[in-house]
TORVO-175648 format. One record per atom (N, C-alpha, C): residue number from 1; residue in three letters; atom name; y, z, x. Coordinates in nm, 3 decimals. Layout:
N
+-----+------+------+---------+---------+---------+
:  nr : rest : atom :      yy :      zz :      xx :
+-----+------+------+---------+---------+---------+
: NUM :  ALA :   CA :       Y :       Z :       X :
...
+-----+------+------+---------+---------+---------+
//
This chain:
120
+-----+------+------+---------+---------+---------+
:  nr : rest : atom :      yy :      zz :      xx :
+-----+------+------+---------+---------+---------+
:   1 :  MET :    N :  -4.496 :  -0.556 :  -1.952 :
:   1 :  MET :   CA :  -4.425 :  -0.441 :  -1.900 :
:   1 :  MET :    C :  -4.305 :  -0.484 :  -1.816 :
:   2 :  LYS :    N :  -4.326 :  -0.583 :  -1.729 :
:   2 :  LYS :   CA :  -4.218 :  -0.633 :  -1.645 :
:   2 :  LYS :    C :  -4.109 :  -0.697 :  -1.730 :
:   3 :  THR :    N :  -4.148 :  -0.766 :  -1.836 :
:   3 :  THR :   CA :  -4.052 :  -0.832 :  -1.925 :
:   3 :  THR :    C :  -3.968 :  -0.728 :  -1.997 :
:   4 :  LYS :    N :  -4.029 :  -0.620 :  -2.044 :
:   4 :  LYS :   CA :  -3.954 :  -0.513 :  -2.110 :
:   4 :  LYS :    C :  -3.852 :  -0.451 :  -2.015 :
:   5 :  PHE :    N :  -3.894 :  -0.427 :  -1.893 :
:   5 :  PHE :   CA :  -3.804 :  -0.369 :  -1.794 :
:   5 :  PHE :    C :  -3.685 :  -0.461 :  -1.769 :
:   6 :  LEU :    N :  -3.710 :  -0.590 :  -1.756 :
:   6 :  LEU :   CA :  -3.601 :  -0.686 :  -1.732 :
:   6 :  LEU :    C :  -3.507 :  -0.694 :  -1.852 :
:   7 :  CYS :    N :  -3.562 :  -0.684 :  -1.973 :
:   7 :  CYS :   CA :  -3.477 :  -0.685 :  -2.094 :
:   7 :  CYS :    C :  -3.387 :  -0.563 :  -2.099 :
:   8 :  VAL :    N :  -3.444 :  -0.447 :  -2.069 :
:   8 :  VAL :   CA :  -3.366 :  -0.324 :  -2.068 :
:   8 :  VAL :    C :  -3.259 :  -0.330 :  -1.959 :
:   9 :  LEU :    N :  -3.295 :  -0.379 :  -1.843 :
:   9 :  LEU :   CA :  -3.201 :  -0.393 :  -1.733 :
:   9 :  LEU :    C :  -3.087 :  -0.488 :  -1.770 :
:  10 :  ALA :    N :  -3.121 :  -0.598 :  -1.832 :
:  10 :  ALA :   CA :  -3.019 :  -0.694 :  -1.875 :
:  10 :  ALA :    C :  -2.927 :  -0.633 :  -1.980 :
:  11 :  ALA :    N :  -2.981 :  -0.557 :  -2.073 :
:  11 :  ALA :   CA :  -2.900 :  -0.493 :  -2.176 :
:  11 :  ALA :    C :  -2.805 :  -0.390 :  -2.116 :
:  12 :  VAL :    N :  -2.855 :  -0.309 :  -2.025 :
:  12 :  VAL :   CA :  -2.771 :  -0.207 :  -1.960 :
:  12 :  VAL :    C :  -2.661 :  -0.275 :  -1.880 :
:  13 :  THR :    N :  -2.694 :  -0.380 :  -1.810 :
:  13 :  THR :   CA :  -2.593 :  -0.454 :  -1.732 :
:  13 :  THR :    C :  -2.487 :  -0.513 :  -1.824 :
:  14 :  ALA :    N :  -2.528 :  -0.571 :  -1.935 :
:  14 :  ALA :   CA :  -2.433 :  -0.630 :  -2.029 :
:  14 :  ALA :    C :  -2.342 :  -0.524 :  -2.087 :
:  15 :  ILE :    N :  -2.398 :  -0.409 :  -2.122 :
:  15 :  ILE :   CA :  -2.318 :  -0.302 :  -2.180 :
:  15 :  ILE :    C :  -2.217 :  -0.249 :  -2.079 :
:  16 :  SER :    N :  -2.259 :  -0.228 :  -1.957 :
:  16 :  SER :   CA :  -2.169 :  -0.170 :  -1.858 :
:  16 :  SER :    C :  -2.065 :  -0.269 :  -1.807 :
:  17 :  ALA :    N :  -2.085 :  -0.396 :  -1.830 :
:  17 :  ALA :   CA :  -1.993 :  -0.496 :  -1.777 :
:  17 :  ALA :    C :  -1.882 :  -0.534 :  -1.874 :
:  18 :  CYS :    N :  -1.884 :  -0.484 :  -1.995 :
:  18 :  CYS :   CA :  -1.789 :  -0.530 :  -2.096 :
:  18 :  CYS :    C :  -1.653 :  -0.463 :  -2.089 :
:  19 :  SER :    N :  -1.648 :  -0.335 :  -2.068 :
:  19 :  SER :   CA :  -1.521 :  -0.264 :  -2.067 :
:  19 :  SER :    C :  -1.452 :  -0.279 :  -1.933 :
:  20 :  ASP :    N :  -1.319 :  -0.284 :  -1.936 :
:  20 :  ASP :   CA :  -1.246 :  -0.291 :  -1.810 :
:  20 :  ASP :    C :  -1.197 :  -0.153 :  -1.766 :
:  21 :  ALA :    N :  -1.249 :  -0.049 :  -1.827 :
:  21 :  ALA :   CA :  -1.212 :   0.088 :  -1.791 :
:  21 :  ALA :    C :  -1.250 :   0.114 :  -1.646 :
:  22 :  LYS :    N :  -1.167 :   0.197 :  -1.580 :
:  22 :  LYS :   CA :  -1.191 :   0.230 :  -1.440 :
:  22 :  LYS :    C :  -1.202 :   0.380 :  -1.423 :
:  23 :  LYS :    N :  -1.276 :   0.420 :  -1.320 :
:  23 :  LYS :   CA :  -1.280 :   0.559 :  -1.278 :
:  23 :  LYS :    C :  -1.157 :   0.585 :  -1.192 :
:  24 :  ALA :    N :  -1.120 :   0.711 :  -1.178 :
:  24 :  ALA :   CA :  -1.001 :   0.748 :  -1.101 :
:  24 :  ALA :    C :  -1.010 :   0.698 :  -0.957 :
:  25 :  ASN :    N :  -1.129 :   0.704 :  -0.897 :
:  25 :  ASN :   CA :  -1.141 :   0.662 :  -0.757 :
:  25 :  ASN :    C :  -1.137 :   0.510 :  -0.741 :
:  26 :  GLU :    N :  -1.135 :   0.437 :  -0.851 :
:  26 :  GLU :   CA :  -1.125 :   0.291 :  -0.846 :
:  26 :  GLU :    C :  -0.981 :   0.242 :  -0.865 :
:  27 :  VAL :    N :  -0.889 :   0.334 :  -0.891 :
:  27 :  VAL :   CA :  -0.750 :   0.298 :  -0.917 :
:  27 :  VAL :    C :  -0.674 :   0.291 :  -0.786 :
:  28 :  ASP :    N :  -0.614 :   0.176 :  -0.760 :
:  28 :  ASP :   CA :  -0.533 :   0.158 :  -0.639 :
:  28 :  ASP :    C :  -0.391 :   0.205 :  -0.664 :
:  29 :  ALA :    N :  -0.325 :   0.245 :  -0.559 :
:  29 :  ALA :   CA :  -0.185 :   0.288 :  -0.569 :
:  29 :  ALA :    C :  -0.096 :   0.169 :  -0.596 :
:  30 :  GLU :    N :  -0.002 :   0.187 :  -0.686 :
:  30 :  GLU :   CA :   0.100 :   0.087 :  -0.712 :
:  30 :  GLU :    C :   0.206 :   0.102 :  -0.603 :
:  31 :  PHE :    N :   0.265 :  -0.009 :  -0.559 :
:  31 :  PHE :   CA :   0.369 :   0.001 :  -0.456 :
:  31 :  PHE :    C :   0.492 :   0.069 :  -0.514 :
:  32 :  VAL :    N :   0.540 :   0.170 :  -0.445 :
:  32 :  VAL :   CA :   0.665 :   0.238 :  -0.478 :
:  32 :  VAL :    C :   0.745 :   0.244 :  -0.349 :
:  33 :  SER :    N :   0.867 :   0.198 :  -0.352 :
:  33 :  SER :   CA :   0.951 :   0.198 :  -0.233 :
:  33 :  SER :    C :   0.986 :   0.341 :  -0.193 :
:  34 :  ALA :    N :   0.981 :   0.367 :  -0.064 :
:  34 :  ALA :   CA :   1.017 :   0.499 :  -0.012 :
:  34 :  ALA :    C :   1.168 :   0.518 :  -0.010 :
:  35 :  ASP :    N :   1.243 :   0.413 :  -0.039 :
:  35 :  ASP :   CA :   1.389 :   0.423 :  -0.034 :
:  35 :  ASP :    C :   1.444 :   0.532 :  -0.125 :
:  36 :  LYS :    N :   1.382 :   0.552 :  -0.241 :
:  36 :  LYS :   CA :   1.435 :   0.652 :  -0.333 :
:  36 :  LYS :    C :   1.415 :   0.794 :  -0.281 :
:  37 :  TYR :    N :   1.333 :   0.812 :  -0.178 :
:  37 :  TYR :   CA :   1.307 :   0.944 :  -0.120 :
:  37 :  TYR :    C :   1.377 :   0.962 :   0.014 :
:  38 :  ARG :    N :   1.434 :   0.858 :   0.069 :
:  38 :  ARG :   CA :   1.491 :   0.865 :   0.205 :
:  38 :  ARG :    C :   1.609 :   0.962 :   0.217 :
:  39 :  GLY :    N :   1.682 :   0.985 :   0.111 :
:  39 :  GLY :   CA :   1.798 :   1.075 :   0.117 :
:  39 :  GLY :    C :   1.761 :   1.222 :   0.102 :
:  40 :  MET :    N :   1.634 :   1.251 :   0.081 :
:  40 :  MET :   CA :   1.591 :   1.389 :   0.060 :
:  40 :  MET :    C :   1.564 :   1.459 :   0.193 :
:  41 :  SER :    N :   1.584 :   1.590 :   0.191 :
:  41 :  SER :   CA :   1.552 :   1.670 :   0.309 :
:  41 :  SER :    C :   1.401 :   1.689 :   0.316 :
:  42 :  CYS :    N :   1.354 :   1.740 :   0.429 :
:  42 :  CYS :   CA :   1.210 :   1.765 :   0.445 :
:  42 :  CYS :    C :   1.160 :   1.864 :   0.341 :
:  43 :  SER :    N :   1.236 :   1.969 :   0.313 :
:  43 :  SER :   CA :   1.191 :   2.067 :   0.214 :
:  43 :  SER :    C :   1.188 :   2.006 :   0.074 :
:  44 :  GLN :    N :   1.284 :   1.920 :   0.043 :
:  44 :  GLN :   CA :   1.283 :   1.852 :  -0.087 :
:  44 :  GLN :    C :   1.163 :   1.758 :  -0.097 :
:  45 :  LEU :    N :   1.133 :   1.688 :   0.012 :
:  45 :  LEU :   CA :   1.018 :   1.598 :   0.013 :
:  45 :  LEU :    C :   0.888 :   1.675 :  -0.003 :
:  46 :  ARG :    N :   0.877 :   1.790 :   0.065 :
:  46 :  ARG :   CA :   0.756 :   1.872 :   0.050 :
:  46 :  ARG :    C :   0.741 :   1.921 :  -0.094 :
:  47 :  SER :    N :   0.851 :   1.962 :  -0.154 :
:  47 :  SER :   CA :   0.847 :   2.008 :  -0.294 :
:  47 :  SER :    C :   0.804 :   1.895 :  -0.387 :
:  48 :  GLU :    N :   0.860 :   1.779 :  -0.364 :
:  48 :  GLU :   CA :   0.824 :   1.662 :  -0.446 :
:  48 :  GLU :    C :   0.678 :   1.624 :  -0.426 :
:  49 :  ALA :    N :   0.632 :   1.630 :  -0.302 :
:  49 :  ALA :   CA :   0.492 :   1.599 :  -0.273 :
:  49 :  ALA :    C :   0.399 :   1.700 :  -0.341 :
:  50 :  LYS :    N :   0.435 :   1.828 :  -0.340 :
:  50 :  LYS :   CA :   0.353 :   1.931 :  -0.405 :
:  50 :  LYS :    C :   0.350 :   1.909 :  -0.555 :
:  51 :  ARG :    N :   0.467 :   1.884 :  -0.616 :
:  51 :  ARG :   CA :   0.473 :   1.859 :  -0.759 :
:  51 :  ARG :    C :   0.383 :   1.743 :  -0.798 :
:  52 :  LEU :    N :   0.391 :   1.636 :  -0.720 :
:  52 :  LEU :   CA :   0.312 :   1.517 :  -0.747 :
:  52 :  LEU :    C :   0.163 :   1.543 :  -0.724 :
:  53 :  SER :    N :   0.132 :   1.616 :  -0.618 :
:  53 :  SER :   CA :  -0.008 :   1.649 :  -0.589 :
:  53 :  SER :    C :  -0.069 :   1.731 :  -0.703 :
:  54 :  ASP :    N :   0.009 :   1.823 :  -0.758 :
:  54 :  ASP :   CA :  -0.039 :   1.904 :  -0.870 :
:  54 :  ASP :    C :  -0.068 :   1.818 :  -0.993 :
:  55 :  SER :    N :   0.011 :   1.714 :  -1.016 :
:  55 :  SER :   CA :  -0.010 :   1.630 :  -1.135 :
:  55 :  SER :    C :  -0.119 :   1.525 :  -1.113 :
:  56 :  LEU :    N :  -0.147 :   1.490 :  -0.987 :
:  56 :  LEU :   CA :  -0.250 :   1.389 :  -0.960 :
:  56 :  LEU :    C :  -0.386 :   1.432 :  -1.011 :
:  57 :  GLY :    N :  -0.420 :   1.559 :  -0.996 :
:  57 :  GLY :   CA :  -0.548 :   1.610 :  -1.044 :
:  57 :  GLY :    C :  -0.563 :   1.591 :  -1.195 :
:  58 :  ASP :    N :  -0.457 :   1.622 :  -1.268 :
:  58 :  ASP :   CA :  -0.460 :   1.605 :  -1.413 :
:  58 :  ASP :    C :  -0.471 :   1.458 :  -1.450 :
:  59 :  LEU :    N :  -0.398 :   1.373 :  -1.380 :
:  59 :  LEU :   CA :  -0.404 :   1.228 :  -1.408 :
:  59 :  LEU :    C :  -0.543 :   1.173 :  -1.379 :
:  60 :  GLU :    N :  -0.602 :   1.215 :  -1.268 :
:  60 :  GLU :   CA :  -0.737 :   1.169 :  -1.233 :
:  60 :  GLU :    C :  -0.839 :   1.215 :  -1.337 :
:  61 :  ALA :    N :  -0.826 :   1.339 :  -1.382 :
:  61 :  ALA :   CA :  -0.917 :   1.390 :  -1.486 :
:  61 :  ALA :    C :  -0.900 :   1.313 :  -1.616 :
:  62 :  SER :    N :  -0.777 :   1.278 :  -1.649 :
:  62 :  SER :   CA :  -0.750 :   1.201 :  -1.771 :
:  62 :  SER :    C :  -0.812 :   1.062 :  -1.763 :
:  63 :  VAL :    N :  -0.799 :   0.998 :  -1.646 :
:  63 :  VAL :   CA :  -0.857 :   0.865 :  -1.627 :
:  63 :  VAL :    C :  -1.009 :   0.872 :  -1.637 :
:  64 :  ASP :    N :  -1.070 :   0.970 :  -1.572 :
:  64 :  ASP :   CA :  -1.215 :   0.983 :  -1.576 :
:  64 :  ASP :    C :  -1.265 :   1.015 :  -1.717 :
:  65 :  GLN :    N :  -1.191 :   1.099 :  -1.789 :
:  65 :  GLN :   CA :  -1.229 :   1.133 :  -1.926 :
:  65 :  GLN :    C :  -1.221 :   1.010 :  -2.016 :
:  66 :  SER :    N :  -1.113 :   0.933 :  -2.004 :
:  66 :  SER :   CA :  -1.100 :   0.813 :  -2.088 :
:  66 :  SER :    C :  -1.204 :   0.709 :  -2.048 :
:  67 :  TYR :    N :  -1.241 :   0.705 :  -1.921 :
:  67 :  TYR :   CA :  -1.348 :   0.614 :  -1.876 :
:  67 :  TYR :    C :  -1.479 :   0.650 :  -1.944 :
:  68 :  LYS :    N :  -1.513 :   0.779 :  -1.943 :
:  68 :  LYS :   CA :  -1.638 :   0.823 :  -2.006 :
:  68 :  LYS :    C :  -1.637 :   0.793 :  -2.156 :
:  69 :  GLN :    N :  -1.525 :   0.823 :  -2.221 :
:  69 :  GLN :   CA :  -1.515 :   0.796 :  -2.365 :
:  69 :  GLN :    C :  -1.530 :   0.647 :  -2.394 :
:  70 :  ASP :    N :  -1.467 :   0.565 :  -2.312 :
:  70 :  ASP :   CA :  -1.473 :   0.420 :  -2.331 :
:  70 :  ASP :    C :  -1.616 :   0.369 :  -2.313 :
:  71 :  LYS :    N :  -1.683 :   0.418 :  -2.210 :
:  71 :  LYS :   CA :  -1.821 :   0.375 :  -2.186 :
:  71 :  LYS :    C :  -1.915 :   0.422 :  -2.297 :
:  72 :  ASN :    N :  -1.895 :   0.543 :  -2.347 :
:  72 :  ASN :   CA :  -1.977 :   0.592 :  -2.458 :
:  72 :  ASN :    C :  -1.951 :   0.510 :  -2.585 :
:  73 :  LEU :    N :  -1.824 :   0.483 :  -2.613 :
:  73 :  LEU :   CA :  -1.790 :   0.402 :  -2.729 :
:  73 :  LEU :    C :  -1.847 :   0.261 :  -2.715 :
:  74 :  GLU :    N :  -1.844 :   0.211 :  -2.594 :
:  74 :  GLU :   CA :  -1.898 :   0.078 :  -2.568 :
:  74 :  GLU :    C :  -2.047 :   0.072 :  -2.600 :
:  75 :  ALA :    N :  -2.121 :   0.172 :  -2.557 :
:  75 :  ALA :   CA :  -2.266 :   0.173 :  -2.583 :
:  75 :  ALA :    C :  -2.294 :   0.181 :  -2.733 :
:  76 :  VAL :    N :  -2.223 :   0.269 :  -2.803 :
:  76 :  VAL :   CA :  -2.242 :   0.282 :  -2.948 :
:  76 :  VAL :    C :  -2.203 :   0.152 :  -3.018 :
:  77 :  THR :    N :  -2.094 :   0.093 :  -2.974 :
:  77 :  THR :   CA :  -2.047 :  -0.030 :  -3.036 :
:  77 :  THR :    C :  -2.148 :  -0.143 :  -3.018 :
:  78 :  TRP :    N :  -2.205 :  -0.153 :  -2.900 :
:  78 :  TRP :   CA :  -2.307 :  -0.256 :  -2.876 :
:  78 :  TRP :    C :  -2.425 :  -0.237 :  -2.970 :
:  79 :  LEU :    N :  -2.462 :  -0.113 :  -2.991 :
:  79 :  LEU :   CA :  -2.579 :  -0.087 :  -3.075 :
:  79 :  LEU :    C :  -2.549 :  -0.108 :  -3.224 :
:  80 :  LEU :    N :  -2.430 :  -0.070 :  -3.268 :
:  80 :  LEU :   CA :  -2.400 :  -0.074 :  -3.411 :
:  80 :  LEU :    C :  -2.322 :  -0.196 :  -3.456 :
:  81 :  PHE :    N :  -2.224 :  -0.236 :  -3.379 :
:  81 :  PHE :   CA :  -2.137 :  -0.345 :  -3.424 :
:  81 :  PHE :    C :  -2.080 :  -0.417 :  -3.303 :
:  82 :  TRP :    N :  -2.158 :  -0.504 :  -3.243 :
:  82 :  TRP :   CA :  -2.118 :  -0.566 :  -3.117 :
:  82 :  TRP :    C :  -1.991 :  -0.651 :  -3.124 :
:  83 :  PRO :    N :  -1.951 :  -0.714 :  -3.238 :
:  83 :  PRO :   CA :  -1.826 :  -0.791 :  -3.236 :
:  83 :  PRO :    C :  -1.702 :  -0.706 :  -3.207 :
:  84 :  ALA :    N :  -1.710 :  -0.576 :  -3.235 :
:  84 :  ALA :   CA :  -1.596 :  -0.489 :  -3.207 :
:  84 :  ALA :    C :  -1.570 :  -0.476 :  -3.058 :
:  85 :  MET :    N :  -1.666 :  -0.514 :  -2.976 :
:  85 :  MET :   CA :  -1.649 :  -0.507 :  -2.831 :
:  85 :  MET :    C :  -1.530 :  -0.590 :  -2.785 :
:  86 :  LEU :    N :  -1.500 :  -0.693 :  -2.857 :
:  86 :  LEU :   CA :  -1.391 :  -0.782 :  -2.818 :
:  86 :  LEU :    C :  -1.255 :  -0.713 :  -2.829 :
:  87 :  ALA :    N :  -1.247 :  -0.605 :  -2.904 :
:  87 :  ALA :   CA :  -1.120 :  -0.537 :  -2.925 :
:  87 :  ALA :    C :  -1.101 :  -0.415 :  -2.836 :
:  88 :  MET :    N :  -1.196 :  -0.383 :  -2.751 :
:  88 :  MET :   CA :  -1.185 :  -0.263 :  -2.667 :
:  88 :  MET :    C :  -1.079 :  -0.283 :  -2.559 :
:  89 :  ASP :    N :  -0.997 :  -0.178 :  -2.541 :
:  89 :  ASP :   CA :  -0.885 :  -0.185 :  -2.447 :
:  89 :  ASP :    C :  -0.915 :  -0.129 :  -2.309 :
:  90 :  GLY :    N :  -1.013 :  -0.044 :  -2.295 :
:  90 :  GLY :   CA :  -1.035 :   0.022 :  -2.166 :
:  90 :  GLY :    C :  -0.942 :   0.140 :  -2.152 :
:  91 :  ASN :    N :  -0.904 :   0.174 :  -2.031 :
:  91 :  ASN :   CA :  -0.814 :   0.289 :  -2.008 :
:  91 :  ASN :    C :  -0.692 :   0.246 :  -1.926 :
:  92 :  ASP :    N :  -0.635 :   0.132 :  -1.963 :
:  92 :  ASP :   CA :  -0.523 :   0.076 :  -1.889 :
:  92 :  ASP :    C :  -0.402 :   0.168 :  -1.880 :
:  93 :  GLU :    N :  -0.371 :   0.237 :  -1.988 :
:  93 :  GLU :   CA :  -0.254 :   0.324 :  -1.988 :
:  93 :  GLU :    C :  -0.269 :   0.439 :  -1.888 :
:  94 :  GLU :    N :  -0.386 :   0.500 :  -1.888 :
:  94 :  GLU :   CA :  -0.411 :   0.612 :  -1.797 :
:  94 :  GLU :    C :  -0.414 :   0.565 :  -1.652 :
:  95 :  THR :    N :  -0.478 :   0.451 :  -1.628 :
:  95 :  THR :   CA :  -0.486 :   0.402 :  -1.490 :
:  95 :  THR :    C :  -0.349 :   0.359 :  -1.438 :
:  96 :  ALA :    N :  -0.263 :   0.309 :  -1.526 :
:  96 :  ALA :   CA :  -0.128 :   0.271 :  -1.483 :
:  96 :  ALA :    C :  -0.049 :   0.394 :  -1.438 :
:  97 :  ARG :    N :  -0.061 :   0.504 :  -1.513 :
:  97 :  ARG :   CA :   0.010 :   0.628 :  -1.474 :
:  97 :  ARG :    C :  -0.044 :   0.680 :  -1.342 :
:  98 :  LEU :    N :  -0.175 :   0.677 :  -1.324 :
:  98 :  LEU :   CA :  -0.236 :   0.724 :  -1.199 :
:  98 :  LEU :    C :  -0.195 :   0.635 :  -1.083 :
:  99 :  SER :    N :  -0.196 :   0.505 :  -1.103 :
:  99 :  SER :   CA :  -0.157 :   0.411 :  -0.998 :
:  99 :  SER :    C :  -0.014 :   0.435 :  -0.952 :
: 100 :  LYS :    N :   0.075 :   0.458 :  -1.048 :
: 100 :  LYS :   CA :   0.216 :   0.485 :  -1.017 :
: 100 :  LYS :    C :   0.228 :   0.615 :  -0.938 :
: 101 :  ALA :    N :   0.156 :   0.719 :  -0.980 :
: 101 :  ALA :   CA :   0.162 :   0.848 :  -0.911 :
: 101 :  ALA :    C :   0.108 :   0.837 :  -0.768 :
: 102 :  LYS :    N :  -0.001 :   0.761 :  -0.750 :
: 102 :  LYS :   CA :  -0.054 :   0.741 :  -0.616 :
: 102 :  LYS :    C :   0.047 :   0.666 :  -0.529 :
: 103 :  GLY :    N :   0.115 :   0.570 :  -0.587 :
: 103 :  GLY :   CA :   0.218 :   0.496 :  -0.512 :
: 103 :  GLY :    C :   0.334 :   0.585 :  -0.474 :
: 104 :  GLU :    N :   0.375 :   0.673 :  -0.565 :
: 104 :  GLU :   CA :   0.482 :   0.766 :  -0.533 :
: 104 :  GLU :    C :   0.441 :   0.861 :  -0.421 :
: 105 :  ALA :    N :   0.316 :   0.904 :  -0.423 :
: 105 :  ALA :   CA :   0.266 :   0.993 :  -0.316 :
: 105 :  ALA :    C :   0.273 :   0.922 :  -0.181 :
: 106 :  GLU :    N :   0.235 :   0.796 :  -0.178 :
: 106 :  GLU :   CA :   0.243 :   0.720 :  -0.053 :
: 106 :  GLU :    C :   0.388 :   0.701 :  -0.009 :
: 107 :  ALA :    N :   0.479 :   0.678 :  -0.104 :
: 107 :  ALA :   CA :   0.620 :   0.660 :  -0.070 :
: 107 :  ALA :    C :   0.679 :   0.789 :  -0.013 :
: 108 :  ILE :    N :   0.643 :   0.901 :  -0.073 :
: 108 :  ILE :   CA :   0.691 :   1.030 :  -0.023 :
: 108 :  ILE :    C :   0.638 :   1.055 :   0.118 :
: 109 :  LYS :    N :   0.512 :   1.025 :   0.141 :
: 109 :  LYS :   CA :   0.453 :   1.042 :   0.274 :
: 109 :  LYS :    C :   0.525 :   0.954 :   0.376 :
: 110 :  SER :    N :   0.556 :   0.832 :   0.336 :
: 110 :  SER :   CA :   0.627 :   0.740 :   0.425 :
: 110 :  SER :    C :   0.767 :   0.793 :   0.458 :
: 111 :  ALA :    N :   0.836 :   0.844 :   0.356 :
: 111 :  ALA :   CA :   0.970 :   0.899 :   0.377 :
: 111 :  ALA :    C :   0.963 :   1.021 :   0.468 :
: 112 :  MET :    N :   0.861 :   1.103 :   0.451 :
: 112 :  MET :   CA :   0.845 :   1.221 :   0.535 :
: 112 :  MET :    C :   0.819 :   1.181 :   0.680 :
: 113 :  GLN :    N :   0.737 :   1.079 :   0.700 :
: 113 :  GLN :   CA :   0.710 :   1.033 :   0.836 :
: 113 :  GLN :    C :   0.836 :   0.975 :   0.898 :
: 114 :  ALA :    N :   0.915 :   0.900 :   0.821 :
: 114 :  ALA :   CA :   1.039 :   0.841 :   0.874 :
: 114 :  ALA :    C :   1.139 :   0.949 :   0.913 :
: 115 :  ARG :    N :   1.139 :   1.061 :   0.844 :
: 115 :  ARG :   CA :   1.230 :   1.172 :   0.872 :
: 115 :  ARG :    C :   1.176 :   1.265 :   0.980 :
: 116 :  GLY :    N :   1.049 :   1.248 :   1.014 :
: 116 :  GLY :   CA :   0.986 :   1.337 :   1.113 :
: 116 :  GLY :    C :   0.950 :   1.471 :   1.055 :
: 117 :  CYS :    N :   0.927 :   1.474 :   0.923 :
: 117 :  CYS :   CA :   0.894 :   1.600 :   0.855 :
: 117 :  CYS :    C :   0.751 :   1.640 :   0.887 :
: 118 :  ARG :    N :   0.729 :   1.769 :   0.889 :
: 118 :  ARG :   CA :   0.595 :   1.823 :   0.904 :
: 118 :  ARG :    C :   0.523 :   1.807 :   0.769 :
: 119 :  MET :    N :   0.397 :   1.766 :   0.774 :
: 119 :  MET :   CA :   0.319 :   1.738 :   0.652 :
: 119 :  MET :    C :   0.238 :   1.859 :   0.613 :
: 120 :  SER :    N :   0.300 :   1.967 :   0.569 :
: 120 :  SER :   CA :   0.221 :   2.086 :   0.535 :
: 120 :  SER :    C :   0.181 :   2.091 :   0.392 :
+-----+------+------+---------+---------+---------+
//
């Protein structure tokens, strides 16, 4: 019984460790210089921050969805055709877009703080 449990645990660990897909909350912000926002007024910065905030939710949902799809495909691939695991890409494209958007949000916040803008 203990041996079966360890085998199942090892298989689950192996399956979950193969893909490099990330969840949205695991994506770090890419550095974006606040310089491109420094010439904007406070109202322009707030508008830009709102626009970006509205798109972040969609980007996060896209990253999480591609993560789930990748993990499901990974499990099926392990069961049916494990050599195909070597060709799995993960969700790099989605995480790159999210990382860039998070970096832009931080740059806008920095520009707003430098201008003394209210963060509403």
